Phi, psi and omega in degrees: 000141183284161188200159170216159180241015177308134191299330181275316177295321177282342180294326184290336176300340182289330192233338183301139179085358180286340182289337176288347170282153181274132184293328183291340183286152167301158179286117175260097184296336179284332180288320183293324179297323176295324179299323177309312186292323181299318185288319184296312183304319181291315184296338183295335182282002182250162174230161177200177172251142187230126188246123183240125187237128181253122178251143172227118188049052176073000179254125179293122183256323185204145167225140176230141173247135183228149158274125176238134185207164180271129188255185186279169180060023169068032177238154182287139169242127177233119178246121181295126178243003188176174179146163171206151181240127183304144169265164180109175188274127165263129177247153172274178177305343176269004179074000178274142180302137175273138176292169180292330185286323184285328171301318177289331174297315180298308178294324176296321178295309173300338174288318184289321170298314175302316178296320178302325179292340179303328181289330170294343185249356177297158177307318193291308178283341176289314180292330174293325181302314183293315186297322190260006193282156169253150177245142176218172178233128179237105191047241185272007195241137167267127186243125167252119183247126186233156179222154180054042183282319173257298182236156178307130172091352178278158184225134178235125186234124174248144178239130187223157176293129175290337182275323185241349181073011183276134185293145175235315171221157166229145188222119179247130164241138183199188174236156172219119181048043177076359175265129175299147176221151183233139165241124182233129185233140176245132188267154165226184183221130175293141177298128193038046181216186183285163166285153175212160179281105189280324183215149178207147181228120175254136170234149173194186180225158179209121176048045175081002185248146184264121180245152187209133170239124182246122179244132185239120181250143187202175170055052172294136181230125172282110184286000000 
């Protein structure tokens, strides 16, 4: 069976299937953990298109488009099918032009931040986050809040509809090399299928510059 460990696909395993729980029942975190595995098994049968946009200080620097699917040996397979790199000058906080090497270093850093967040969304840590969560209700949302999931001081927040238990958002706050980083995921649901991460944004800073990666997933196809 195909599978992936990509940050966004695995993210849905945390909350997907929670909608099968009845909203009037008390929150049973063990049931949510079990639903994690059910949704993950279902999403493994899909492939989709992923558009990744890299921003430096609010300026778009690179776009990559991939076909994503579950490969053998439980690894993600991403095949690039398009993309472009912006031309023009990128300046640092001091107003000086960044060299090509510095620009690449900035993009490498934010990619490293994104990869580090993969750990928070792996099945192991996803289930840990659910199992150790505290629950509260904020308006129409049920909130699952976990801390110290992967590293000391990190915070993982899941937001579900309190009426249907459908996943709405996922937010992870942590640090990388002393810099704050944030992952914000918005979920969607496939018709007659599993929940999936429709959009995610990773933000952090490097040498005084704001870095951001936005991933938008679409065109899901059941293989």
